[in-house]
C-alpha positions, 0 to 999 in steps of 0.5 A, a space after each residue: 652115050 656120049 661122055 665128055 668131061 674136064 681134066 687137070 694134071 698137077 705135079 709138085 717135087 714136095 718139100 723134100 727131094 731136089 728133083 720130081 720122079 712123078 710124071 703125069 698126063 691128062 689128055 683126050 681120052 687118056 689119064 695116066 699117073 707113074 712114080 718112078 723109083 730108083 734114086 738120082 735119074 733113075 726114078 724121074 727117066 722111068 716114069 718119063 719113059 713110061 708115060 711117053 710110050 702109054 701117050 701113044 694110046 690116046 686115041 678113039 677106040 672101037 671098044 673098051 676092050 680094044 682099049 683095054 688090050 692097047 693099054 697092057 700092050 703099052 705098058 709091056 712095051 715101056 717095060 721092054 723100053 725100060 730094060 733097054 734103057 738100063 742095058 744101055 745106061 747100066 747106072 739106071 740098073 733097078 730103076 723103075 715105075 708104077 703106072 695107073 692109067 684110064 682109058 676112056 671110050 663112050 661109056 666105059 674105061 679100060 684101066 691099068 694098074 701096077 705098083 702103088 699109085 692110086 686110082 679112085 672113084 668119087 661116085 653119088 658123093 661117095 669115095 672109093 679105091 678103085 685099085 689094090 696097092 701092089 705093096 708087101 704091107 697090103 699082102 699082110 693087109 688082104 691076108 688079115 695078118 695086119 691092120 690098114 692103120 698098121 700098114 701106114 707105119 709098117 717098116 716095110 711100106 716102101 717094099 713094092 710087088 710089082 712095078 715096071 723096069 728091068 727086074 721082070 720082062 713079063 709083070 703081071 699088070 691088072 687090066 680092067 673094063 668098067 662103066 662110068 657114069 654122068 657126074 663121076 669124078 676120077 682121081 689118079 695119084 702117086 702116093 706122095 698123096 695118098 700117104 699123107 692124105 686120109 681118103 676121107 679128106 680126099 673125098 671132101 675136097 673133091 666134092 666141095 671143089 668141083 672144078 677139076 683144076 681147083 681141086 687137083 690144086 686144093 689136094 696138093 696143097 693138102 699134101 704139102 700141109 702134111 709135110 709131103 716129102 714124097 713128089 705129089 701128082 695128081 690128075 682128075 677126070 670128070 665125066 659130063 653129057 655133051 660135046 667132046 670139043 668142050 673137053 679140057 686140053 692135054 697137060 704133061 706133068 712132071 718128070 714126063 714134061 722136061 727133056 729126058 736126062 740120064 745125068 744124075 741129080 741130088 737126090 734131096 734139098 736141105 730141110 728148112 727150119 719152118 719146115 721142121 718148126 711146123 711138120 717135126 714128125 712129118 718132114 724126114 723122107 720116106 725110105 726109097 720105094 724099092 722092088 723085091 720079087 714077088 715070090 712066095 719064098 721072098 713073101 715067107 721071109 719077109 713074113 716071118 721077119 714080121 712075126 720076129 718084129 711083132 713079137 719082139 714088140 710085144 715083148 718089149 712091151 711086156 718088159 715096159 709094163 712089167 718095169 713100170 709094175 715094178 717101179 709103181 710098187 717101189 714107189 708105193 711101198 717108199 710112200 707107206 713107209 714115209 707115212 710110217 714116220 708121221 703121228 698124230 694124236 687122236 681118239 680110239 672108243 672114249 680114250 685119247 691115242 697116239 696113231 702111227 701114219 697119216 690121216 688117210 685111207 686108200 681104199 679099204 686100206 688105212 694109212 694108220 694104226 694105234 700106237 700107244 693107247 692113254 688113260 686120258 678119257 675124252 670126258 676128262 676134257 674140255 669140250 674145245 679140247 675134246 673136239 680137237 683130239 676128235 678132229 685129230 693133232 698132227 705131230 712130226 714125231 713121236 716126242 712131239 705125240 707124246 708132248 701133246 698128250 703130257 698137255 692133255 694130260 695135264 688139262 684133263 686133270 685140272 
């Protein structure tokens, strides 16, 4: 089956960063996103070098397995080239980049992935995440230690366990071959989209906006509306039956589309007042992504630290709950003591009495007690006065309550 399709690629610097460290490419057969890390010149250099090396694989292959091998080889070659660049420019030490790429061969695609950029597939209006994030928090999610919701706000969410760069001469790259179907819509994106727009919203946009360019525009706009402090890169490719000449022209975006420069740039722009007002929680940039070795010792250290943090959070919550309970108890005691400074006159059985407290109950607890019974009977009072006593007569003090009793005594003796 011959498969063709339309595609689009868009990259935006975001609302905080001064330079774009993302790169993207939508070609004839190849579609790829790279998200650089390292700050200043490092991130944009890393993603640009990687993309320009991987773009060389955009050609026809006799099989998807050959394409898979070519993609993996290209990523490893890009990794070696990044290490050479750091050797020549030591100021770029520690730079790296994520890469997520698909290479289409007839009715199949070859996929290669490293880092936390993502590849999604919309098939039959159902969105699925095809790649797995190579991050510390994803490790915690996979092991059942935290939930996806907790991962989204975890303080270690910027820790990458696998990247291309000068940090590992033989990085582990996820590769696979998958079937494609007419109607498939493939989305490749940097975490500038996936960290700020939910999967449900991404799926809704891909369903609503059929043309890849329109969908890509809408996804980037959605991320910017959410605050988007990070760079945002989106590549969309559709799969259709038809003539390959109908395919979209190749597009290179982000730092790879600009001349390669090793000059450092200001890492972020000052925030504008409208941004602060419209997005008070979102505009601050995330902590810079950084690589940590994927070793059991480091993972154990992070897991222990995470447990300590979780234990400290539980202790803080328990202390807060205890303090709130104490404050509530003190407030209740003070409120009860205040009620006992109040008095009223009412009936107790068939006689009149002075009550201490207020005319209210809290569940089974009464906030008043008989303070002093009198010899005045209800029968000795006129009808209207008797009804008033049965409805209770408030007094601001014990002296005032006794004055009321004195007046009732005079009325009862008439």
